[in-house]
C-alpha positions as CSV (number, residue, x, y, z in Angstrom):
1,X,-4.8,-5.5,41.4
2,X,-2.1,-4.6,39.4
3,X,-1.8,-0.7,38.1
4,X,-1.3,-2.3,34.9
5,X,-4.6,-3.8,35.1
6,X,-6.9,-0.9,36.9
7,X,-7.3,1.2,33.3
8,X,-8.3,-2.1,31.6
9,X,-10.9,-2.2,33.3
10,X,-12.8,0.9,32.5
11,X,-13.2,-0.3,28.9
12,X,-15.8,-2.8,27.0
13,X,-14.8,-6.0,26.2
14,X,-14.5,-4.9,22.1
15,X,-11.4,-2.5,23.9
16,X,-9.8,-5.2,25.9
17,X,-6.4,-6.6,25.0
18,X,-7.7,-10.1,23.8
19,X,-10.3,-8.7,21.9
20,X,-8.0,-6.5,20.2
21,X,-5.0,-9.2,19.8
22,X,-7.8,-11.8,18.1
23,X,-9.2,-9.2,15.5
24,X,-5.5,-8.2,14.7
25,X,-5.0,-12.0,14.0
26,X,-7.8,-12.8,12.3
27,X,-7.3,-10.0,9.5
28,X,-4.1,-11.1,9.3
29,X,-5.5,-14.4,8.4
30,X,-8.0,-14.4,7.1
31,X,-6.6,-12.3,4.6
32,X,-4.0,-14.7,3.8
33,X,-6.3,-18.1,3.7
34,X,-9.1,-16.0,1.2
35,X,-6.5,-15.1,-1.2
36,X,-3.1,-17.0,-0.7
37,X,-0.6,-13.5,-1.6
38,X,2.1,-12.9,0.6
39,X,1.9,-9.1,-0.8
40,X,-1.2,-9.0,-0.3
41,X,-1.1,-10.0,3.5
42,X,1.6,-7.9,4.0
43,X,-0.7,-5.1,3.3
44,X,-3.2,-6.2,5.5
45,X,-0.7,-6.9,8.2
46,X,0.9,-3.7,8.1
47,X,-2.0,-1.3,8.7
48,X,-3.4,-3.9,11.4
49,X,-0.4,-4.3,13.1
50,X,0.4,-0.6,13.7
51,X,-2.8,-0.3,15.1
52,X,-2.2,-3.4,17.8
53,X,0.6,-1.8,18.7
54,X,-1.2,1.5,19.1
55,X,-3.9,0.4,21.4
56,X,-1.5,-2.4,23.5
57,X,1.3,-0.3,23.9
58,X,1.4,3.2,23.1
59,X,-2.1,4.4,24.5
60,X,-2.0,2.1,27.3
61,X,1.1,3.4,28.4
62,X,-0.1,7.4,27.6
63,X,-3.0,6.5,29.7
64,X,-1.6,5.0,33.5
65,X,1.2,7.5,33.0
66,X,-1.4,10.3,32.8
67,X,-3.2,9.3,36.1
68,X,-0.9,7.4,37.9
69,X,2.7,8.9,37.0
């Protein structure tokens, strides 16, 4: 198993990359389909994309570096 995948093996299903991406896309798309307002969708998208970026890029990188150097 590659080094980058080892940490994900210890996470529950709701904290896997695929579930984070699907949830984020679902919230953003849901806000568009419900309200059809670009400004509201952007208001939803900014924190959701920040959350996704943190849990898909920042946190895993820090986690893997702390264990694998």
